[in-house]
PDB file of N, CA, C and O in Angstrom, chain B, residues numbered from 101:
ATOM      1  N   MET B 101      15.826  13.816  -8.578  1.00  0.00           N
ATOM      2  CA  MET B 101      16.002  13.607  -9.992  1.00  0.00           C
ATOM      3  C   MET B 101      17.376  13.010 -10.291  1.00  0.00           C
ATOM      4  O   MET B 101      17.524  12.206 -11.211  1.00  0.00           O
ATOM      5  N   ASP B 102      18.374  13.408  -9.511  1.00  0.00           N
ATOM      6  CA  ASP B 102      19.708  12.844  -9.709  1.00  0.00           C
ATOM      7  C   ASP B 102      19.698  11.334  -9.498  1.00  0.00           C
ATOM      8  O   ASP B 102      20.346  10.590 -10.235  1.00  0.00           O
ATOM      9  N   LYS B 103      18.960  10.891  -8.487  1.00  0.00           N
ATOM     10  CA  LYS B 103      18.869   9.455  -8.193  1.00  0.00           C
ATOM     11  C   LYS B 103      18.226   8.712  -9.363  1.00  0.00           C
ATOM     12  O   LYS B 103      18.680   7.633  -9.743  1.00  0.00           O
ATOM     13  N   ILE B 104      17.181   9.285  -9.927  1.00  0.00           N
ATOM     14  CA  ILE B 104      16.504   8.669 -11.065  1.00  0.00           C
ATOM     15  C   ILE B 104      17.462   8.536 -12.238  1.00  0.00           C
ATOM     16  O   ILE B 104      17.579   7.460 -12.826  1.00  0.00           O
ATOM     17  N   ASN B 105      18.146   9.614 -12.580  1.00  0.00           N
ATOM     18  CA  ASN B 105      19.095   9.590 -13.689  1.00  0.00           C
ATOM     19  C   ASN B 105      20.232   8.605 -13.442  1.00  0.00           C
ATOM     20  O   ASN B 105      20.683   7.919 -14.359  1.00  0.00           O
ATOM     21  N   GLU B 106      20.689   8.542 -12.190  1.00  0.00           N
ATOM     22  CA  GLU B 106      21.772   7.615 -11.848  1.00  0.00           C
ATOM     23  C   GLU B 106      21.339   6.169 -12.082  1.00  0.00           C
ATOM     24  O   GLU B 106      22.074   5.389 -12.688  1.00  0.00           O
ATOM     25  N   ILE B 107      20.161   5.814 -11.606  1.00  0.00           N
ATOM     26  CA  ILE B 107      19.675   4.437 -11.753  1.00  0.00           C
ATOM     27  C   ILE B 107      19.439   4.099 -13.219  1.00  0.00           C
ATOM     28  O   ILE B 107      19.842   3.032 -13.683  1.00  0.00           O
ATOM     29  N   ILE B 108      18.792   4.996 -13.947  1.00  0.00           N
ATOM     30  CA  ILE B 108      18.537   4.744 -15.363  1.00  0.00           C
ATOM     31  C   ILE B 108      19.844   4.609 -16.129  1.00  0.00           C
ATOM     32  O   ILE B 108      19.969   3.737 -16.989  1.00  0.00           O
ATOM     33  N   GLY B 109      20.818   5.460 -15.828  1.00  0.00           N
ATOM     34  CA  GLY B 109      22.109   5.402 -16.499  1.00  0.00           C
ATOM     35  C   GLY B 109      22.851   4.109 -16.220  1.00  0.00           C
ATOM     36  O   GLY B 109      23.468   3.543 -17.123  1.00  0.00           O
ATOM     37  N   GLN B 110      22.801   3.634 -14.988  1.00  0.00           N
ATOM     38  CA  GLN B 110      23.500   2.409 -14.609  1.00  0.00           C
ATOM     39  C   GLN B 110      22.904   1.188 -15.303  1.00  0.00           C
ATOM     40  O   GLN B 110      23.629   0.253 -15.643  1.00  0.00           O
ATOM     41  N   LYS B 111      21.627   1.192 -15.509  1.00  0.00           N
ATOM     42  CA  LYS B 111      20.966   0.011 -16.066  1.00  0.00           C
ATOM     43  C   LYS B 111      20.720   0.112 -17.562  1.00  0.00           C
ATOM     44  O   LYS B 111      20.168  -0.810 -18.163  1.00  0.00           O
ATOM     45  N   ASN B 112      21.126   1.229 -18.173  1.00  0.00           N
ATOM     46  CA  ASN B 112      20.909   1.440 -19.605  1.00  0.00           C
ATOM     47  C   ASN B 112      19.458   1.165 -19.999  1.00  0.00           C
ATOM     48  O   ASN B 112      19.186   0.424 -20.944  1.00  0.00           O
ATOM     49  N   LEU B 113      18.548   1.767 -19.268  1.00  0.00           N
ATOM     50  CA  LEU B 113      17.131   1.536 -19.476  1.00  0.00           C
ATOM     51  C   LEU B 113      16.512   2.591 -20.375  1.00  0.00           C
ATOM     52  O   LEU B 113      17.034   3.695 -20.527  1.00  0.00           O
ATOM     53  N   VAL B 114      15.408   2.226 -20.955  1.00  0.00           N
ATOM     54  CA  VAL B 114      14.594   3.190 -21.681  1.00  0.00           C
ATOM     55  C   VAL B 114      13.404   3.538 -20.804  1.00  0.00           C
ATOM     56  O   VAL B 114      13.137   2.862 -19.810  1.00  0.00           O
ATOM     57  N   ILE B 115      12.698   4.584 -21.168  1.00  0.00           N
ATOM     58  CA  ILE B 115      11.645   5.104 -20.310  1.00  0.00           C
ATOM     59  C   ILE B 115      10.515   4.107 -20.052  1.00  0.00           C
ATOM     60  O   ILE B 115       9.827   4.227 -19.038  1.00  0.00           O
ATOM     61  N   ASP B 116      10.302   3.131 -20.931  1.00  0.00           N
ATOM     62  CA  ASP B 116       9.206   2.182 -20.713  1.00  0.00           C
ATOM     63  C   ASP B 116       9.610   0.967 -19.884  1.00  0.00           C
ATOM     64  O   ASP B 116       8.831   0.022 -19.756  1.00  0.00           O
ATOM     65  N   THR B 117      10.805   0.978 -19.325  1.00  0.00           N
ATOM     66  CA  THR B 117      11.268  -0.122 -18.488  1.00  0.00           C
ATOM     67  C   THR B 117      11.317   0.346 -17.037  1.00  0.00           C
ATOM     68  O   THR B 117      12.081   1.250 -16.699  1.00  0.00           O
ATOM     69  N   LEU B 118      10.510  -0.263 -16.189  1.00  0.00           N
ATOM     70  CA  LEU B 118      10.483   0.114 -14.778  1.00  0.00           C
ATOM     71  C   LEU B 118      10.625  -1.124 -13.917  1.00  0.00           C
ATOM     72  O   LEU B 118      10.113  -2.191 -14.254  1.00  0.00           O
ATOM     73  N   ASP B 119      11.318  -0.976 -12.811  1.00  0.00           N
ATOM     74  CA  ASP B 119      11.338  -2.015 -11.798  1.00  0.00           C
ATOM     75  C   ASP B 119      11.061  -1.336 -10.463  1.00  0.00           C
ATOM     76  O   ASP B 119      10.891  -0.118 -10.415  1.00  0.00           O
ATOM     77  N   SER B 120      11.015  -2.103  -9.385  1.00  0.00           N
ATOM     78  CA  SER B 120      10.628  -1.534  -8.096  1.00  0.00           C
ATOM     79  C   SER B 120      11.618  -0.468  -7.614  1.00  0.00           C
ATOM     80  O   SER B 120      11.203   0.498  -6.974  1.00  0.00           O
ATOM     81  N   GLU B 121      12.904  -0.619  -7.902  1.00  0.00           N
ATOM     82  CA  GLU B 121      13.893   0.370  -7.476  1.00  0.00           C
ATOM     83  C   GLU B 121      13.678   1.711  -8.180  1.00  0.00           C
ATOM     84  O   GLU B 121      13.748   2.766  -7.550  1.00  0.00           O
ATOM     85  N   ILE B 122      13.423   1.665  -9.457  1.00  0.00           N
ATOM     86  CA  ILE B 122      13.181   2.900 -10.209  1.00  0.00           C
ATOM     87  C   ILE B 122      11.859   3.515  -9.778  1.00  0.00           C
ATOM     88  O   ILE B 122      11.769   4.731  -9.604  1.00  0.00           O
ATOM     89  N   LEU B 123      10.848   2.705  -9.606  1.00  0.00           N
ATOM     90  CA  LEU B 123       9.554   3.219  -9.179  1.00  0.00           C
ATOM     91  C   LEU B 123       9.671   3.916  -7.826  1.00  0.00           C
ATOM     92  O   LEU B 123       9.089   4.983  -7.631  1.00  0.00           O
ATOM     93  N   ARG B 124      10.417   3.327  -6.887  1.00  0.00           N
ATOM     94  CA  ARG B 124      10.624   3.967  -5.586  1.00  0.00           C
ATOM     95  C   ARG B 124      11.368   5.283  -5.735  1.00  0.00           C
ATOM     96  O   ARG B 124      11.115   6.217  -4.974  1.00  0.00           O
ATOM     97  N   SER B 125      12.272   5.381  -6.690  1.00  0.00           N
ATOM     98  CA  SER B 125      12.995   6.622  -6.919  1.00  0.00           C
ATOM     99  C   SER B 125      12.076   7.709  -7.446  1.00  0.00           C
ATOM    100  O   SER B 125      12.219   8.881  -7.097  1.00  0.00           O
ATOM    101  N   PHE B 126      11.135   7.315  -8.285  1.00  0.00           N
ATOM    102  CA  PHE B 126      10.203   8.284  -8.854  1.00  0.00           C
ATOM    103  C   PHE B 126       9.151   8.701  -7.842  1.00  0.00           C
ATOM    104  O   PHE B 126       8.927   9.892  -7.626  1.00  0.00           O
ATOM    105  N   ILE B 127       8.518   7.742  -7.232  1.00  0.00           N
ATOM    106  CA  ILE B 127       7.372   8.036  -6.376  1.00  0.00           C
ATOM    107  C   ILE B 127       7.747   7.825  -4.921  1.00  0.00           C
ATOM    108  O   ILE B 127       8.041   6.711  -4.489  1.00  0.00           O
ATOM    109  N   TYR B 128       7.731   8.916  -4.181  1.00  0.00           N
ATOM    110  CA  TYR B 128       8.063   8.878  -2.765  1.00  0.00           C
ATOM    111  C   TYR B 128       6.832   8.491  -1.951  1.00  0.00           C
ATOM    112  O   TYR B 128       6.887   7.588  -1.116  1.00  0.00           O
ATOM    113  N   LYS B 129       5.728   9.178  -2.199  1.00  0.00           N
ATOM    114  CA  LYS B 129       4.467   8.901  -1.514  1.00  0.00           C
ATOM    115  C   LYS B 129       3.329   9.210  -2.472  1.00  0.00           C
ATOM    116  O   LYS B 129       3.514   9.922  -3.459  1.00  0.00           O
ATOM    117  N   MET B 130       2.159   8.677  -2.180  1.00  0.00           N
ATOM    118  CA  MET B 130       0.966   8.978  -2.958  1.00  0.00           C
ATOM    119  C   MET B 130      -0.115   9.499  -2.016  1.00  0.00           C
ATOM    120  O   MET B 130      -0.220   9.068  -0.868  1.00  0.00           O
ATOM    121  N   ILE B 131      -0.911  10.428  -2.522  1.00  0.00           N
ATOM    122  CA  ILE B 131      -2.048  10.943  -1.767  1.00  0.00           C
ATOM    123  C   ILE B 131      -3.298  10.660  -2.593  1.00  0.00           C
ATOM    124  O   ILE B 131      -3.398  11.077  -3.747  1.00  0.00           O
ATOM    125  N   SER B 132      -4.228   9.965  -2.007  1.00  0.00           N
ATOM    126  CA  SER B 132      -5.505   9.719  -2.668  1.00  0.00           C
ATOM    127  C   SER B 132      -6.419  10.887  -2.337  1.00  0.00           C
ATOM    128  O   SER B 132      -6.838  11.052  -1.191  1.00  0.00           O
ATOM    129  N   VAL B 133      -6.726  11.692  -3.338  1.00  0.00           N
ATOM    130  CA  VAL B 133      -7.553  12.874  -3.141  1.00  0.00           C
ATOM    131  C   VAL B 133      -9.025  12.493  -3.163  1.00  0.00           C
ATOM    132  O   VAL B 133      -9.819  12.987  -2.363  1.00  0.00           O
ATOM    133  N   SER B 134      -9.374  11.620  -4.076  1.00  0.00           N
ATOM    134  CA  SER B 134     -10.747  11.136  -4.198  1.00  0.00           C
ATOM    135  C   SER B 134     -10.701   9.767  -4.868  1.00  0.00           C
ATOM    136  O   SER B 134      -9.628   9.210  -5.099  1.00  0.00           O
ATOM    137  N   GLN B 135     -11.863   9.244  -5.171  1.00  0.00           N
ATOM    138  CA  GLN B 135     -11.954   7.925  -5.787  1.00  0.00           C
ATOM    139  C   GLN B 135     -11.266   7.879  -7.143  1.00  0.00           C
ATOM    140  O   GLN B 135     -10.803   6.819  -7.564  1.00  0.00           O
ATOM    141  N   ASN B 136     -11.194   9.011  -7.832  1.00  0.00           N
ATOM    142  CA  ASN B 136     -10.587   9.008  -9.164  1.00  0.00           C
ATOM    143  C   ASN B 136      -9.508  10.077  -9.332  1.00  0.00           C
ATOM    144  O   ASN B 136      -9.275  10.560 -10.440  1.00  0.00           O
ATOM    145  N   GLU B 137      -8.848  10.447  -8.221  1.00  0.00           N
ATOM    146  CA  GLU B 137      -7.751  11.418  -8.311  1.00  0.00           C
ATOM    147  C   GLU B 137      -6.647  11.072  -7.320  1.00  0.00           C
ATOM    148  O   GLU B 137      -6.897  10.836  -6.137  1.00  0.00           O
ATOM    149  N   ILE B 138      -5.414  11.047  -7.837  1.00  0.00           N
ATOM    150  CA  ILE B 138      -4.238  10.722  -7.019  1.00  0.00           C
ATOM    151  C   ILE B 138      -3.170  11.771  -7.267  1.00  0.00           C
ATOM    152  O   ILE B 138      -3.027  12.287  -8.375  1.00  0.00           O
ATOM    153  N   VAL B 139      -2.421  12.077  -6.211  1.00  0.00           N
ATOM    154  CA  VAL B 139      -1.252  12.945  -6.338  1.00  0.00           C
ATOM    155  C   VAL B 139      -0.029  12.114  -5.985  1.00  0.00           C
ATOM    156  O   VAL B 139       0.080  11.590  -4.876  1.00  0.00           O
ATOM    157  N   TYR B 140       0.898  11.999  -6.948  1.00  0.00           N
ATOM    158  CA  TYR B 140       2.161  11.300  -6.726  1.00  0.00           C
ATOM    159  C   TYR B 140       3.180  12.327  -6.254  1.00  0.00           C
ATOM    160  O   TYR B 140       3.363  13.361  -6.896  1.00  0.00           O
ATOM    161  N   CYS B 141       3.834  12.052  -5.152  1.00  0.00           N
ATOM    162  CA  CYS B 141       4.823  12.969  -4.588  1.00  0.00           C
ATOM    163  C   CYS B 141       6.228  12.416  -4.820  1.00  0.00           C
ATOM    164  O   CYS B 141       6.537  11.285  -4.444  1.00  0.00           O
ATOM    165  N   ILE B 142       7.054  13.224  -5.435  1.00  0.00           N
ATOM    166  CA  ILE B 142       8.449  12.867  -5.663  1.00  0.00           C
ATOM    167  C   ILE B 142       9.279  13.579  -4.611  1.00  0.00           C
ATOM    168  O   ILE B 142       9.103  14.776  -4.386  1.00  0.00           O
ATOM    169  N   ALA B 143      10.177  12.857  -3.967  1.00  0.00           N
ATOM    170  CA  ALA B 143      11.016  13.453  -2.932  1.00  0.00           C
ATOM    171  C   ALA B 143      11.958  14.471  -3.542  1.00  0.00           C
ATOM    172  O   ALA B 143      12.637  14.198  -4.532  1.00  0.00           O
ATOM    173  N   GLY B 144      11.988  15.637  -2.943  1.00  0.00           N
ATOM    174  CA  GLY B 144      12.910  16.684  -3.369  1.00  0.00           C
ATOM    175  C   GLY B 144      14.166  16.609  -2.525  1.00  0.00           C
ATOM    176  O   GLY B 144      14.926  15.644  -2.606  1.00  0.00           O
ATOM    177  N   SER B 145      14.377  17.626  -1.723  1.00  0.00           N
ATOM    178  CA  SER B 145      15.594  17.694  -0.923  1.00  0.00           C
ATOM    179  C   SER B 145      15.433  17.067   0.457  1.00  0.00           C
ATOM    180  O   SER B 145      16.410  16.954   1.197  1.00  0.00           O
ATOM    181  N   LYS B 146      14.210  16.654   0.819  1.00  0.00           N
ATOM    182  CA  LYS B 146      13.985  16.085   2.143  1.00  0.00           C
ATOM    183  C   LYS B 146      13.104  14.847   2.051  1.00  0.00           C
ATOM    184  O   LYS B 146      12.143  14.811   1.282  1.00  0.00           O
ATOM    185  N   ASN B 147      13.435  13.852   2.829  1.00  0.00           N
ATOM    186  CA  ASN B 147      12.569  12.685   2.975  1.00  0.00           C
ATOM    187  C   ASN B 147      11.782  12.851   4.263  1.00  0.00           C
ATOM    188  O   ASN B 147      12.359  12.904   5.349  1.00  0.00           O
ATOM    189  N   TYR B 148      10.477  12.933   4.142  1.00  0.00           N
ATOM    190  CA  TYR B 148       9.616  13.144   5.300  1.00  0.00           C
ATOM    191  C   TYR B 148       9.287  11.819   5.963  1.00  0.00           C
ATOM    192  O   TYR B 148       9.099  10.804   5.293  1.00  0.00           O
ATOM    193  N   SER B 149       9.220  11.841   7.282  1.00  0.00           N
ATOM    194  CA  SER B 149       8.748  10.657   7.998  1.00  0.00           C
ATOM    195  C   SER B 149       7.259  10.506   7.689  1.00  0.00           C
ATOM    196  O   SER B 149       6.628  11.427   7.170  1.00  0.00           O
ATOM    197  N   ASP B 150       6.712   9.350   8.009  1.00  0.00           N
ATOM    198  CA  ASP B 150       5.290   9.129   7.752  1.00  0.00           C
ATOM    199  C   ASP B 150       4.431  10.153   8.491  1.00  0.00           C
ATOM    200  O   ASP B 150       3.453  10.662   7.944  1.00  0.00           O
ATOM    201  N   ASP B 151       4.802  10.452   9.741  1.00  0.00           N
ATOM    202  CA  ASP B 151       4.034  11.429  10.518  1.00  0.00           C
ATOM    203  C   ASP B 151       4.141  12.832   9.926  1.00  0.00           C
ATOM    204  O   ASP B 151       3.143  13.547   9.843  1.00  0.00           O
ATOM    205  N   GLU B 152       5.352  13.232   9.510  1.00  0.00           N
ATOM    206  CA  GLU B 152       5.532  14.547   8.888  1.00  0.00           C
ATOM    207  C   GLU B 152       4.728  14.635   7.589  1.00  0.00           C
ATOM    208  O   GLU B 152       4.076  15.643   7.315  1.00  0.00           O
ATOM    209  N   PHE B 153       4.785  13.584   6.811  1.00  0.00           N
ATOM    210  CA  PHE B 153       4.049  13.565   5.547  1.00  0.00           C
ATOM    211  C   PHE B 153       2.552  13.704   5.808  1.00  0.00           C
ATOM    212  O   PHE B 153       1.866  14.476   5.138  1.00  0.00           O
ATOM    213  N   LYS B 154       2.059  12.959   6.774  1.00  0.00           N
ATOM    214  CA  LYS B 154       0.640  13.011   7.115  1.00  0.00           C
ATOM    215  C   LYS B 154       0.238  14.426   7.537  1.00  0.00           C
ATOM    216  O   LYS B 154      -0.811  14.920   7.123  1.00  0.00           O
ATOM    217  N   GLU B 155       1.058  15.071   8.349  1.00  0.00           N
ATOM    218  CA  GLU B 155       0.763  16.420   8.820  1.00  0.00           C
ATOM    219  C   GLU B 155       0.781  17.447   7.691  1.00  0.00           C
ATOM    220  O   GLU B 155       0.020  18.413   7.726  1.00  0.00           O
ATOM    221  N   ARG B 156       1.635  17.251   6.695  1.00  0.00           N
ATOM    222  CA  ARG B 156       1.815  18.251   5.643  1.00  0.00           C
ATOM    223  C   ARG B 156       1.120  17.894   4.331  1.00  0.00           C
ATOM    224  O   ARG B 156       1.299  18.601   3.340  1.00  0.00           O
ATOM    225  N   ARG B 157       0.337  16.822   4.296  1.00  0.00           N
ATOM    226  CA  ARG B 157      -0.249  16.347   3.045  1.00  0.00           C
ATOM    227  C   ARG B 157      -1.120  17.397   2.360  1.00  0.00           C
ATOM    228  O   ARG B 157      -1.154  17.460   1.131  1.00  0.00           O
ATOM    229  N   PHE B 158      -1.822  18.220   3.132  1.00  0.00           N
ATOM    230  CA  PHE B 158      -2.659  19.248   2.513  1.00  0.00           C
ATOM    231  C   PHE B 158      -1.805  20.343   1.878  1.00  0.00           C
ATOM    232  O   PHE B 158      -2.193  20.926   0.866  1.00  0.00           O
ATOM    233  N   ASP B 159      -0.646  20.621   2.468  1.00  0.00           N
ATOM    234  CA  ASP B 159       0.299  21.560   1.853  1.00  0.00           C
ATOM    235  C   ASP B 159       0.809  21.001   0.532  1.00  0.00           C
ATOM    236  O   ASP B 159       0.917  21.727  -0.456  1.00  0.00           O
ATOM    237  N   PHE B 160       1.121  19.712   0.516  1.00  0.00           N
ATOM    238  CA  PHE B 160       1.638  19.077  -0.690  1.00  0.00           C
ATOM    239  C   PHE B 160       0.603  19.092  -1.816  1.00  0.00           C
ATOM    240  O   PHE B 160       0.960  19.196  -2.989  1.00  0.00           O
ATOM    241  N   LEU B 161      -0.678  18.989  -1.458  1.00  0.00           N
ATOM    242  CA  LEU B 161      -1.730  19.036  -2.466  1.00  0.00           C
ATOM    243  C   LEU B 161      -1.785  20.385  -3.173  1.00  0.00           C
ATOM    244  O   LEU B 161      -2.255  20.472  -4.308  1.00  0.00           O
ATOM    245  N   LYS B 162      -1.310  21.430  -2.515  1.00  0.00           N
ATOM    246  CA  LYS B 162      -1.311  22.775  -3.091  1.00  0.00           C
ATOM    247  C   LYS B 162      -0.063  23.059  -3.930  1.00  0.00           C
ATOM    248  O   LYS B 162       0.022  24.102  -4.578  1.00  0.00           O
ATOM    249  N   THR B 163       0.900  22.140  -3.921  1.00  0.00           N
ATOM    250  CA  THR B 163       2.145  22.316  -4.660  1.00  0.00           C
ATOM    251  C   THR B 163       1.878  22.298  -6.164  1.00  0.00           C
ATOM    252  O   THR B 163       1.090  21.492  -6.658  1.00  0.00           O
ATOM    253  N   GLU B 164       2.545  23.194  -6.877  1.00  0.00           N
ATOM    254  CA  GLU B 164       2.408  23.264  -8.332  1.00  0.00           C
ATOM    255  C   GLU B 164       2.877  21.941  -8.953  1.00  0.00           C
ATOM    256  O   GLU B 164       4.012  21.526  -8.718  1.00  0.00           O
ATOM    257  N   PRO B 165       2.032  21.279  -9.734  1.00  0.00           N
ATOM    258  CA  PRO B 165       2.434  19.989 -10.315  1.00  0.00           C
ATOM    259  C   PRO B 165       3.426  20.156 -11.461  1.00  0.00           C
ATOM    260  O   PRO B 165       3.421  21.163 -12.169  1.00  0.00           O
ATOM    261  N   ILE B 166       4.279  19.142 -11.625  1.00  0.00           N
ATOM    262  CA  ILE B 166       5.189  19.126 -12.766  1.00  0.00           C
ATOM    263  C   ILE B 166       4.569  18.352 -13.928  1.00  0.00           C
ATOM    264  O   ILE B 166       4.975  18.506 -15.080  1.00  0.00           O
ATOM    265  N   VAL B 167       3.574  17.516 -13.605  1.00  0.00           N
ATOM    266  CA  VAL B 167       2.848  16.753 -14.624  1.00  0.00           C
ATOM    267  C   VAL B 167       1.393  16.624 -14.159  1.00  0.00           C
ATOM    268  O   VAL B 167       1.124  16.400 -12.979  1.00  0.00           O
ATOM    269  N   VAL B 168       0.475  16.768 -15.096  1.00  0.00           N
ATOM    270  CA  VAL B 168      -0.945  16.527 -14.846  1.00  0.00           C
ATOM    271  C   VAL B 168      -1.424  15.614 -15.963  1.00  0.00           C
ATOM    272  O   VAL B 168      -1.111  15.834 -17.133  1.00  0.00           O
ATOM    273  N   GLY B 169      -2.181  14.594 -15.601  1.00  0.00           N
ATOM    274  CA  GLY B 169      -2.632  13.686 -16.644  1.00  0.00           C
ATOM    275  C   GLY B 169      -3.849  12.886 -16.237  1.00  0.00           C
ATOM    276  O   GLY B 169      -4.356  12.999 -15.121  1.00  0.00           O
ATOM    277  N   THR B 170      -4.298  12.082 -17.168  1.00  0.00           N
ATOM    278  CA  THR B 170      -5.440  11.202 -16.960  1.00  0.00           C
ATOM    279  C   THR B 170      -5.094   9.835 -17.512  1.00  0.00           C
ATOM    280  O   THR B 170      -4.563   9.709 -18.615  1.00  0.00           O
ATOM    281  N   TYR B 171      -5.399   8.819 -16.736  1.00  0.00           N
ATOM    282  CA  TYR B 171      -5.246   7.444 -17.184  1.00  0.00           C
ATOM    283  C   TYR B 171      -6.658   6.900 -17.407  1.00  0.00           C
ATOM    284  O   TYR B 171      -7.531   7.060 -16.554  1.00  0.00           O
ATOM    285  N   GLN B 172      -6.873   6.269 -18.537  1.00  0.00           N
ATOM    286  CA  GLN B 172      -8.165   5.665 -18.809  1.00  0.00           C
ATOM    287  C   GLN B 172      -7.947   4.305 -19.446  1.00  0.00           C
ATOM    288  O   GLN B 172      -7.123   4.158 -20.349  1.00  0.00           O
ATOM    289  N   THR B 173      -8.685   3.315 -18.976  1.00  0.00           N
ATOM    290  CA  THR B 173      -8.565   1.978 -19.554  1.00  0.00           C
ATOM    291  C   THR B 173      -9.127   1.976 -20.970  1.00  0.00           C
ATOM    292  O   THR B 173      -9.915   2.845 -21.343  1.00  0.00           O
ATOM    293  N   THR B 174      -8.714   1.001 -21.736  1.00  0.00           N
ATOM    294  CA  THR B 174      -9.135   0.947 -23.136  1.00  0.00           C
ATOM    295  C   THR B 174     -10.642   0.779 -23.285  1.00  0.00           C
ATOM    296  O   THR B 174     -11.215   1.208 -24.286  1.00  0.00           O
ATOM    297  N   ASP B 175     -11.287   0.163 -22.305  1.00  0.00           N
ATOM    298  CA  ASP B 175     -12.745   0.016 -22.382  1.00  0.00           C
ATOM    299  C   ASP B 175     -13.468   1.282 -21.919  1.00  0.00           C
ATOM    300  O   ASP B 175     -14.690   1.379 -22.032  1.00  0.00           O
ATOM    301  N   GLY B 176     -12.709   2.252 -21.397  1.00  0.00           N
ATOM    302  CA  GLY B 176     -13.282   3.528 -20.988  1.00  0.00           C
ATOM    303  C   GLY B 176     -14.018   3.506 -19.669  1.00  0.00           C
ATOM    304  O   GLY B 176     -14.605   4.512 -19.272  1.00  0.00           O
ATOM    305  N   LEU B 177     -13.996   2.379 -18.985  1.00  0.00           N
ATOM    306  CA  LEU B 177     -14.740   2.270 -17.731  1.00  0.00           C
ATOM    307  C   LEU B 177     -13.994   2.854 -16.533  1.00  0.00           C
ATOM    308  O   LEU B 177     -14.622   3.315 -15.580  1.00  0.00           O
ATOM    309  N   THR B 178     -12.682   2.839 -16.573  1.00  0.00           N
ATOM    310  CA  THR B 178     -11.893   3.334 -15.460  1.00  0.00           C
ATOM    311  C   THR B 178     -11.133   4.572 -15.893  1.00  0.00           C
ATOM    312  O   THR B 178     -10.421   4.557 -16.897  1.00  0.00           O
ATOM    313  N   LYS B 179     -11.288   5.641 -15.129  1.00  0.00           N
ATOM    314  CA  LYS B 179     -10.588   6.887 -15.425  1.00  0.00           C
ATOM    315  C   LYS B 179      -9.981   7.405 -14.125  1.00  0.00           C
ATOM    316  O   LYS B 179     -10.666   7.515 -13.108  1.00  0.00           O
ATOM    317  N   MET B 180      -8.686   7.724 -14.173  1.00  0.00           N
ATOM    318  CA  MET B 180      -7.996   8.226 -12.990  1.00  0.00           C
ATOM    319  C   MET B 180      -7.228   9.492 -13.375  1.00  0.00           C
ATOM    320  O   MET B 180      -6.413   9.471 -14.298  1.00  0.00           O
ATOM    321  N   ASN B 181      -7.485  10.571 -12.679  1.00  0.00           N
ATOM    322  CA  ASN B 181      -6.738  11.812 -12.866  1.00  0.00           C
ATOM    323  C   ASN B 181      -5.563  11.785 -11.897  1.00  0.00           C
ATOM    324  O   ASN B 181      -5.691  11.334 -10.758  1.00  0.00           O
ATOM    325  N   TYR B 182      -4.431  12.267 -12.358  1.00  0.00           N
ATOM    326  CA  TYR B 182      -3.263  12.285 -11.481  1.00  0.00           C
ATOM    327  C   TYR B 182      -2.452  13.558 -11.686  1.00  0.00           C
ATOM    328  O   TYR B 182      -2.480  14.187 -12.744  1.00  0.00           O
ATOM    329  N   ARG B 183      -1.732  13.907 -10.629  1.00  0.00           N
ATOM    330  CA  ARG B 183      -0.776  15.011 -10.651  1.00  0.00           C
ATOM    331  C   ARG B 183       0.510  14.496 -10.049  1.00  0.00           C
ATOM    332  O   ARG B 183       0.491  13.606  -9.198  1.00  0.00           O
ATOM    333  N   VAL B 184       1.630  15.050 -10.485  1.00  0.00           N
ATOM    334  CA  VAL B 184       2.926  14.708  -9.922  1.00  0.00           C
ATOM    335  C   VAL B 184       3.530  15.987  -9.369  1.00  0.00           C
ATOM    336  O   VAL B 184       3.634  16.988 -10.078  1.00  0.00           O
ATOM    337  N   VAL B 185       3.933  15.955  -8.096  1.00  0.00           N
ATOM    338  CA  VAL B 185       4.534  17.120  -7.455  1.00  0.00           C
ATOM    339  C   VAL B 185       5.865  16.732  -6.827  1.00  0.00           C
ATOM    340  O   VAL B 185       6.066  15.583  -6.432  1.00  0.00           O
ATOM    341  N   VAL B 186       6.761  17.690  -6.741  1.00  0.00           N
ATOM    342  CA  VAL B 186       8.026  17.495  -6.036  1.00  0.00           C
ATOM    343  C   VAL B 186       7.876  18.169  -4.688  1.00  0.00           C
ATOM    344  O   VAL B 186       7.534  19.348  -4.602  1.00  0.00           O
ATOM    345  N   ILE B 187       8.137  17.403  -3.630  1.00  0.00           N
ATOM    346  CA  ILE B 187       7.969  17.956  -2.266  1.00  0.00           C
ATOM    347  C   ILE B 187       9.301  18.075  -1.563  1.00  0.00           C
ATOM    348  O   ILE B 187       9.356  18.518  -0.416  1.00  0.00           O
TER     349      ILE B 187
END
């Protein structure tokens, strides 16, 4: 979270302005749970290697989310449920 605040503060950005650097700060890894469910993982105190992440992905799915939401397109045809967890 400190990294996110640092980047936003340096660039004087508002919440609706994102670039690849900020996005990488927010989202460390993603887990596709199903066709319409994703878990976004935010790095906490440790950055996991790809192999470590793969081994622990089921543990991360059990982590209490900080945000739960649904994205739906305006035509209503696409719906995606998501959770955000800090790992």
